[in-house]
C-alpha positions in Angstrom: -1.1 -42.4 36.9 1.4 -43.0 39.7 4.6 -41.1 39.9 7.8 -42.2 41.6 9.3 -39.5 43.8 13.0 -38.7 43.4 15.0 -39.8 46.4 18.0 -38.0 47.8 21.1 -39.8 48.9 22.1 -39.2 52.5 25.4 -37.7 51.4 27.2 -36.8 48.3 30.3 -39.0 48.0 32.2 -38.1 44.8 31.1 -38.5 41.3 29.1 -41.7 41.7 26.7 -40.1 44.2 26.1 -37.0 42.0 25.7 -39.0 38.8 23.1 -41.3 40.4 21.2 -38.3 41.8 21.3 -36.5 38.4 19.9 -39.6 36.7 17.1 -39.9 39.3 16.1 -36.2 38.9 16.2 -36.5 35.1 13.8 -39.5 35.2 11.5 -37.7 37.6 11.4 -34.6 35.4 10.7 -36.8 32.3 7.8 -38.6 34.0 6.2 -35.3 35.0 6.6 -33.9 31.5 5.0 -37.1 30.0 2.0 -36.8 32.4 1.5 -33.1 31.5 1.9 -33.8 27.8 -0.6 -36.6 28.0 -3.1 -34.1 29.5 -2.4 -31.6 26.7 -2.9 -34.2 24.1 -6.3 -35.3 25.5 -7.5 -31.7 25.5 -6.2 -31.1 22.0 -8.0 -34.2 20.8 -11.3 -33.1 22.4 -10.8 -29.7 20.8 -10.2 -31.1 17.4 -13.1 -33.5 17.6 -15.5 -30.8 18.5 -14.3 -28.5 15.6 -14.4 -31.3 13.1 -17.8 -32.7 14.3 -19.5 -29.3 14.1 -18.1 -28.3 10.7 -21.6 -28.1 9.2 -22.7 -25.8 12.0 -19.7 -23.5 11.5 -20.5 -23.3 7.8 -24.2 -22.7 8.4 -23.9 -20.1 11.1 -20.6 -18.3 10.4 -19.7 -19.2 6.8 -16.5 -20.8 8.0 -15.1 -23.7 5.9 -13.1 -26.7 7.2 -10.1 -25.2 5.4 -10.3 -22.1 7.6 -9.8 -24.3 10.6 -6.5 -25.5 9.3 -5.0 -22.0 9.4 -2.9 -21.3 12.5 -1.8 -17.8 11.7 -1.9 -15.1 14.4 -5.4 -13.8 14.6 -7.0 -16.9 12.9 -10.1 -18.5 14.4 -8.2 -21.8 14.9 -5.5 -20.2 17.0 -8.0 -18.1 19.0 -10.0 -21.2 19.9 -6.8 -23.1 21.0 -5.7 -20.2 23.1 -9.1 -20.0 24.8 -9.0 -23.7 25.7 -5.5 -23.3 27.1 -6.4 -20.2 29.2 -9.6 -21.6 30.7 -8.9 -25.3 31.1 -5.1 -25.9 31.3 -3.7 -22.6 32.5 -5.6 -22.6 35.9 -4.1 -26.0 36.7 -0.6 -24.8 35.7 -1.0 -21.8 37.9 -2.2 -23.9 40.8 0.8 -26.2 40.3 3.2 -23.2 40.4 1.6 -21.9 43.6 1.6 -25.3 45.2 5.3 -26.0 44.3 6.3 -22.4 45.3 9.5 -22.7 43.2 11.4 -19.6 42.3 14.4 -19.9 40.0 17.7 -18.9 41.7 18.8 -15.3 41.2 20.9 -14.7 38.0 20.0 -18.2 36.8 16.6 -17.5 35.2 15.8 -19.2 31.9 17.1 -17.4 28.8 13.6 -17.4 27.2 11.8 -14.0 27.5 8.6 -15.8 28.3 10.1 -17.9 31.0 11.8 -15.0 32.7 8.4 -13.4 33.5 7.7 -16.3 36.0 4.2 -16.9 37.2 2.8 -14.0 35.2 3.5 -15.9 32.0 1.4 -18.9 32.8 -1.2 -17.9 30.3 1.4 -17.5 27.5 1.7 -21.3 27.3 4.4 -22.0 29.9 4.2 -24.0 33.1 6.6 -24.4 36.0 7.7 -27.7 34.2 8.8 -25.6 31.3 10.8 -23.3 33.6 12.5 -26.2 35.4 13.2 -28.1 32.2 14.9 -25.0 30.7 16.8 -24.4 33.9 17.8 -28.1 33.9 19.1 -28.0 30.3 20.7 -24.6 30.3 22.3 -24.5 33.8 22.4 -27.9 35.7 23.4 -30.2 32.8 26.3 -27.9 31.6 27.7 -27.8 35.2 27.4 -31.6 35.5 29.0 -32.2 32.1 31.9 -29.8 33.0 32.4 -31.6 36.3 32.5 -35.0 34.5 35.2 -33.7 32.1 37.3 -32.3 35.0 36.7 -35.5 37.0 37.9 -37.7 34.1 41.0 -35.6 33.7 41.9 -35.8 37.4 41.3 -39.6 37.4 43.7 -40.0 34.5 46.2 -37.9 36.4 45.7 -40.0 39.5 46.3 -43.2 37.6 49.4 -41.8 35.9 50.7 -40.5 39.2 50.2 -43.9 40.9 51.9 -45.7 38.0 54.9 -43.3 38.0 55.3 -43.6 41.8 55.2 -47.4 41.5 58.0 -47.3 38.9 60.0 -45.0 41.2 59.5 -47.4 44.1 57.5 -44.8 46.1 55.1 -46.8 48.3 52.4 -45.5 50.6 52.6 -46.2 54.3 50.2 -49.0 55.4 46.9 -49.0 53.5 47.1 -45.2 52.8 48.0 -43.2 49.8 51.0 -41.0 48.9 50.6 -37.3 49.6 50.4 -36.5 45.9 47.6 -38.9 45.2 45.7 -37.9 48.3 45.8 -34.2 47.2 44.5 -35.1 43.8 41.6 -37.1 45.3 40.7 -34.2 47.6 40.7 -31.9 44.5 38.4 -34.4 42.8 35.8 -34.0 45.6 35.7 -30.2 45.3 34.9 -30.5 41.5 31.4 -31.8 42.3 30.5 -29.2 44.8 28.9 -26.8 42.2 27.0 -29.7 40.6 25.8 -30.9 44.0 24.5 -27.4 44.8 22.7 -27.1 41.5 21.1 -30.5 41.7 19.9 -30.0 45.3 17.9 -26.9 44.3 15.6 -29.1 42.2 15.0 -32.0 44.6 12.2 -30.5 46.6 10.4 -28.8 43.6 10.4 -32.0 41.6 9.1 -34.0 44.6 6.2 -31.5 45.0 5.4 -31.6 41.3 5.3 -35.4 41.4 2.9 -35.3 44.4 0.8 -32.6 42.8 0.3 -34.4 39.5 -0.5 -37.6 41.3 -3.3 -35.8 43.3 -4.6 -33.6 40.5 -4.5 -35.8 37.4 -6.9 -38.4 38.6 -9.0 -39.8 35.8 -12.2 -38.3 37.0 -10.6 -34.8 37.2 -9.1 -35.2 33.7 -12.5 -36.3 32.4 -14.2 -33.1 33.8 -11.6 -31.0 32.0 -12.2 -32.8 28.7 -15.9 -32.5 29.1 -15.6 -28.7 29.4 -13.6 -28.3 26.2 -16.7 -28.4 23.8 -18.3 -25.5 25.7 -15.1 -23.5 25.5 -14.7 -24.2 21.8 -18.3 -23.2 21.0 -18.1 -20.0 23.0 -14.7 -19.1 21.5 -16.1 -19.6 18.0 -19.0 -17.3 18.8 -16.8 -14.7 20.4 -14.4 -14.6 17.5 -17.2 -14.1 15.0 -18.9 -11.6 17.2 -15.8 -9.5 17.4 -15.6 -9.7 13.6 -19.2 -8.4 13.3 -18.5 -5.6 15.8 -15.6 -4.4 13.8 -17.7 -4.5 10.7 -20.6 -2.7 12.4 -18.4 0.0 13.8 -16.8 0.6 10.4 -20.2 0.6 8.7 -21.8 3.0 11.2 -18.9 5.5 10.7 -19.2 5.2 6.9 -23.0 5.7 6.9 -22.8 8.7 9.3 -20.1 10.3 7.2 -21.9 9.6 3.9 -25.4 10.8 5.0 -23.8 13.9 6.4 -22.3 14.7 3.0 -25.5 13.9 1.2 -27.7 16.0 3.6 -25.5 19.0 3.0 -26.7 18.9 -0.6 -30.2 19.8 0.3 -31.7 19.3 -3.2 -29.8 16.1 -3.7 -31.0 14.7 -0.4 -34.6 15.6 -1.1 -34.5 13.8 -4.4 -32.8 10.8 -2.9 -35.4 10.5 -0.1 -38.2 10.7 -2.7 -36.7 8.0 -4.9 -35.1 5.7 -2.4 -36.7 6.6 0.9 -37.7 2.9 1.6 -34.1 1.7 1.2 -32.8 4.5 3.4 -35.3 3.6 6.1 -34.4 -0.1 5.8 -30.7 0.7 6.3 -31.4 2.8 9.4 -33.7 0.0 10.7 -31.1 -2.7 10.0 -28.4 -0.8 11.8 -30.6 -0.3 14.8 -31.5 -4.0 14.9 -27.8 -4.8 14.8 -27.3 -2.7 17.9 -30.1 -4.5 19.6 -28.4 -7.9 18.8 -25.1 -6.6 20.1 -26.8 -6.1 23.4 -28.5 -9.5 23.2 -25.2 -11.2 22.8 -24.0 -10.1 26.2 -27.2 -11.5 27.8 -26.8 -14.9 26.2 -23.0 -15.2 26.6 -23.1 -17.0 30.0 -21.0 -20.1 29.4 -17.5 -21.1 28.4 -16.0 -17.7 28.6 -14.5 -17.1 32.0 -12.3 -18.7 34.6 -15.1 -18.5 37.2 -17.5 -20.5 35.0 -14.7 -23.0 34.3 -13.9 -23.5 38.0 -17.6 -23.9 38.8 -18.0 -26.5 36.0 -14.9 -28.4 37.2 -16.2 -28.4 40.8 -19.7 -29.6 39.9 -21.0 -33.1 39.5 -20.2 -34.8 36.2 -23.1 -35.0 33.8 -25.0 -38.3 33.5 -24.3 -40.3 30.4 -27.8 -39.6 29.1 -27.4 -35.8 29.5 -24.7 -35.5 26.9 -25.2 -37.2 23.6 -22.5 -37.9 20.9 -24.4 -35.5 18.6 -23.7 -32.6 20.9 -20.0 -33.7 21.5 -20.3 -33.9 25.3 -22.4 -30.7 25.7 -25.4 -30.9 28.0 -28.8 -29.9 26.6 -28.7 -26.7 28.6 -25.3 -25.7 27.2 -26.4 -26.7 23.8 -29.5 -24.5 24.0 -27.4 -21.5 25.2 -24.9 -22.1 22.4 -27.7 -22.2 19.8 -29.1 -18.9 21.0 -25.6 -17.3 21.0 -24.7 -18.6 17.6 -28.0 -17.5 16.2 -27.4 -13.9 17.4 -24.0 -13.8 15.8 -25.2 -15.5 12.6 -28.0 -13.0 12.3 -25.6 -10.1 12.8 -23.3 -11.3 10.0 -26.2 -11.9 7.7 -27.7 -8.5 8.2 -24.3 -6.7 7.9 -23.7 -8.6 4.6 -27.1 -7.7 3.2 -26.8 -4.0 4.1 -23.2 -3.7 2.9 -23.4 -5.7 -0.2 -26.8 -4.6 -1.5 -28.5 -1.6 0.0 -25.5 0.7 0.2 -24.5 0.0 -3.5 -28.0 1.2 -4.5 -27.9 4.4 -2.4 -24.5 5.5 -3.7 -25.3 4.7 -7.3 -28.7 6.5 -7.2 -27.1 9.5 -5.4 -24.5 9.9 -8.1 -27.1 9.7 -10.9 -29.2 12.4 -9.2 -26.1 14.6 -8.6 -25.1 14.3 -12.3 -28.7 15.3 -13.3 -28.5 18.3 -11.0 -25.2 19.3 -12.5 -26.5 19.1 -16.0 -29.5 21.3 -15.0 -27.3 23.9 -13.4 -29.1 23.6 -10.0 -26.0 22.3 -8.1 -22.3 22.1 -8.4 -21.5 25.8 -8.0 -18.1 26.5 -6.3 -18.1 27.2 -2.6 -17.6 31.0 -2.8 -19.0 31.8 0.7 -17.1 29.7 3.2 -18.2 29.6 6.8 -17.3 32.9 8.6 -15.5 31.3 11.5 -13.7 28.9 9.4 -12.5 31.6 7.0 -11.5 33.9 9.9 -9.6 31.0 11.6 -7.8 30.2 8.4 -6.7 33.8 8.0 -5.4 33.9 11.6 -3.5 30.7 11.0 -1.8 32.3 8.0 -0.7 35.2 10.2 1.0 32.9 12.8 4.7 32.2 12.7 4.9 28.4 12.2 8.7 28.1 12.2 9.7 25.3 14.7 12.1 27.6 16.6 9.4 30.1 17.3 7.2 29.6 20.4 3.6 30.7 20.4 2.6 34.2 21.4 1.3 32.9 24.7 4.6 31.3 25.5 7.0 34.2 24.6 8.5 35.9 27.6 11.2 38.5 28.0 13.0 39.6 31.1 12.6 43.2 30.0 8.8 43.1 30.0 8.6 43.6 33.7 10.8 46.7 33.4 8.7 48.0 30.4 5.5 47.5 32.3 6.9 49.4 35.3 7.9 52.3 33.2 4.5 52.5 31.4 5.9 51.2 28.1 4.8 48.3 25.9 7.2 45.4 25.6 9.4 45.3 22.5 8.5 41.6 22.0 4.8 42.4 21.5 5.5 45.0 18.9 8.0 42.8 17.0 5.5 39.9 17.0 2.8 42.2 15.6 5.1 43.5 12.9 5.7 39.9 11.9 2.0 39.3 11.6 1.5 42.4 9.5 4.3 41.3 7.2 2.6 37.9 6.7 -0.7 39.7 6.1 1.0 41.7 3.4 2.3 38.5 1.8 -1.3 37.0 1.8 -2.7 40.1 0.2 0.0 40.1 -2.5 -0.7 36.4 -3.2 -4.5 37.0 -3.4 -3.9 40.0 -5.7 -1.8 37.7 -8.1 -4.3 34.9 -7.9 -7.4 37.0 -8.8 -5.4 39.0 -11.4 -5.0 35.8 -13.5 -8.2 34.0 -12.6 -10.6 35.7 -15.1 -11.2 39.2 -16.6 -14.1 39.7 -14.2 -11.8 39.1 -11.2 -9.5 42.0 -11.9 -11.6 44.4 -9.8 -11.1 42.0 -6.8 -7.4 42.1 -7.4 -7.4 45.9 -7.3 -9.2 45.8 -3.9 -6.4 43.6 -2.5 -3.8 45.9 -4.0 -5.4 49.0 -2.3 -5.6 47.1 1.0 -1.9 46.0 0.7 -0.9 49.6 0.4 -2.9 50.6 3.5 -1.5 47.7 5.6 2.0 48.5 4.4 1.6 52.1 5.6 0.4 50.9 9.0 3.4 48.6 9.2 5.7 51.6 8.7 3.9 53.5 11.4 4.3 50.5 13.8 8.0 50.5 13.1 8.1 54.1 14.4 6.3 53.0 17.6 9.4 51.0 18.4 11.2 54.3 19.1 8.7 55.4 21.6 6.8 52.3 22.9 4.6 54.2 25.4 1.1 52.9 26.1 -0.5 56.1 24.7 1.4 55.8 21.4 0.5 52.1 21.0 -3.1 52.9 21.9 -3.2 55.5 19.1 -1.8 53.0 16.6 -4.4 50.4 17.6 -7.3 52.9 17.1 -5.9 53.6 13.6 -5.7 49.9 12.9 -9.3 49.3 14.0 -10.4 51.8 11.4 -9.1 49.5 8.7 -11.8 48.9 6.1 -14.0 51.8 7.4 -14.2 53.1 3.8 -16.4 50.2 2.8 -13.7 47.8 1.6 -15.4 44.8 3.2 -18.7 45.5 1.5 -17.1 46.0 -1.9 -15.1 42.8 -1.5 -18.2 40.8 -0.5 -20.2 42.1 -3.4 -17.4 41.4 -5.9 -16.9 37.8 -4.6 -20.6 37.1 -4.8 -20.8 38.4 -8.4 -17.7 36.5 -9.5 -18.6 34.0 -12.3 -16.7 30.8 -11.7 -16.7 27.4 -13.3 -18.5 24.6 -11.3 -16.3 22.5 -9.0 -17.2 19.4 -11.0 -15.5 20.8 -14.1 -12.1 21.3 -12.3 -9.4 18.8 -11.6 -9.0 17.9 -7.9 -5.7 19.8 -7.5 -7.1 22.9 -9.3 -10.3 22.8 -7.3 -8.4 22.6 -3.9 -6.1 25.5 -4.9 -9.1 27.7 -5.9 -10.9 26.9 -2.7 -7.8 27.7 -0.7 -7.7 31.2 -2.1 -11.4 31.7 -1.8 -11.3 30.8 1.9 -8.5 33.3 2.5 -10.4 36.0 0.4 -13.4 35.5 2.6 -11.2 35.8 5.7 -9.9 39.2 4.4 -13.5 40.3 3.9 -14.4 39.4 7.5 -11.2 41.2 8.6 -12.5 44.4 7.1 -16.0 44.0 8.3 -15.5 42.6 11.8 -13.7 44.6 14.5 -13.2 41.6 16.7 -11.2 39.9 13.9 -9.0 43.0 13.5 -8.3 42.9 17.3 -7.4 39.2 17.1 -5.1 39.8 14.1 -2.9 42.1 16.3 -3.4 40.1 19.5 0.1 40.6 20.9 -0.7 44.4 21.1 -4.5 44.4 21.6 -4.7 41.8 24.2 -5.4 43.5 27.5 -5.8 46.9 25.9 -9.1 46.2 24.2 -12.5 44.9 25.5 -12.7 41.2 25.6 -13.9 39.6 22.3 -17.1 37.6 22.2 -16.1 35.7 19.0 -14.0 32.6 19.7 -11.9 31.3 16.8 -10.8 27.7 16.4 -7.4 27.5 14.7 -7.6 25.9 11.3 -6.0 26.3 7.9 -7.4 27.3 4.6 -6.2 23.9 3.3 -8.3 22.2 6.0 -11.4 24.1 5.0 -10.8 23.3 1.3 -10.3 19.6 2.2 -13.6 19.7 4.1 -15.3 21.2 1.1 -13.8 18.5 -1.1 -15.5 16.0 1.1 -18.8 17.3 -0.2 -18.0 16.1 -3.7 -20.7 13.4 -4.2 -18.9 11.8 -7.2 -15.9 10.9 -4.9 -18.1 8.8 -2.6 -17.3 5.1 -2.6 -18.8 2.0 -1.1 -17.5 0.8 2.3 -14.9 -1.8 2.4 -15.9 -5.3 3.5 -14.1 -7.8 5.7 -13.2 -11.0 3.8 -11.1 -13.7 5.4 -7.5 -13.7 4.4 -5.5 -16.7 5.6 -2.2 -14.9 5.5 -3.4 -11.6 6.9 -1.6 -10.2 9.9 -4.5 -7.9 10.8 -6.4 -8.5 14.1 -9.0 -11.2 13.6 -7.3 -12.7 10.5 -9.4 -10.4 8.3 -8.4 -7.7 5.8 -10.8 -5.3 4.2 -11.5 -5.7 0.5 -14.3 -4.5 -1.8 -17.6 -6.2 -1.1 -19.4 -8.5 -3.5 -22.2 -6.8 -5.2 -25.1 -9.3 -4.9 -28.9 -9.4 -4.7 -29.0 -10.1 -1.0 -32.4 -10.0 0.7 -33.0 -6.9 2.8 -32.8 -8.0 6.4 -35.5 -5.6 7.7 -38.3 -6.8 5.5 -37.1 -10.1 3.9 -37.8 -8.6 0.4 -35.3 -8.4 -2.4 -33.9 -4.9 -2.8 -35.2 -3.4 -6.1 -33.0 -2.3 -8.9 -29.8 -3.9 -7.8 -28.0 -5.7 -10.6 -26.5 -9.2 -9.9 -23.0 -8.2 -10.6 -20.4 -10.1 -8.5 -17.0 -8.5 -8.0 -14.1 -10.8 -6.9 -13.1 -10.3 -3.3 
């Protein structure tokens, strides 16, 4: 398609010259936009024909219906394919046109659109330099021209009125000239068009370059090569979209399976029974997940077409395929591209099928059987006992966390500084801050002991002996708290060292052994018999009780409890604590409740979903899918279908 180049008048003489030039530029811009839109329409037509013609393939490989291709929401497969075609086929040409024209919008006159203001970096967002110039033309040039027309019309009326008035008054110009008043108005009229002239001249060269560029680049053979490449891009984009969907599903499934098997393995007897009954299904699930990982790797090997700008440029620069190489049945794809597409689509289709079979069949069976076994173990009394002996480090860390001051205004012990500490160290004294912080810890320890005393006092008749142990310990800690208050009057290192030695003898009378034996012998109802809130509360106090027991039996924990004073005055501890809370420990124990396990959520297409990929997670359909590892139907799975 030929394009007429806008011509520039030798000089601007008043409104007539500017108006004619504006008209010429407007026509040139319109022709360029028509050419560009014609190219977009041809690409969109090729895209639509490929999608419509391969509808049966999309359904067979990816379970995508024709109605799914009518959804243009963000994240939908239809929009993803359209964007890919634009990025790989149209955007490189738009970027080349921008570089060739070299047009930069004048400073402080950028288009108002956020996309346009980004310039060349926004080529891939759907804008071209034609969009930028069009917006600049409509928002800056035309308003200036219209304003000049209005002012010019007003001055012309004034000139005609002045001439008429002068004629009535008998004022005549000398010779063929004009009166001074009329001449001044005509000079003013010329200055009105200076701003319009400047704005119009800025677009003359860019539009001339665009016209030449489109004439050179939009030759019929070039456009045909672009159209020929669209089916390859569409097929690759369809595979990529479904591959990403399967990767999200696989990642979510792997995390769920790792978490679930971790919970089940912690119940040793439950796991043993589950392996004996459903070992084949467990093995099939593991094998299926491993084969999915293999296919994830295979996809990267086969994905060698229609996915990158380098491939697109190589295709455009190559020789066009012969008419016999691309049949109507393959929608313009060569046999080689069709073979690659079949391999790639086969990998993705197999991944989706295997994921569906594992999620919608095998996992239902494993969870259902695990719950049945667990209920049988509860009934026989071989499982379901409360967690009375929490992990030593977790319990100790939970107790240390309870001793910390968590108020927002208080910095941690490692951050607290005082200008008097240097003076205290020089005089052989211990800083007042260290003593005050340790006093705060002892007060919080007293509060924990009193709370534990109250909890075990009302738990059961058998727990009263434990309550008495905490009462005795509270009395002893309270006495040491009073002694530490006295140290404030004489904070010398020797005095502090004496108090620390007394503190380290805490529990030397066998309090830790007594508390451990009492906790072990405490009869408690199984966790399964308690409500979730009551179970979490009981575990919270049991974890802290175990922390107190370790405080009495482990010197390193007693050193850590008074760290502001002991740090640097005691040998380095070999036991590292990770800060946690008793609530965290109780929550982790709650995760071990087999009856709370549920099946993993499944991705089902939702046309109005705003989530990435256009998919939202909903409960899976419970079906009798074939197991993908062996091709055999999974035994014992009922054919119940739950609506997605």
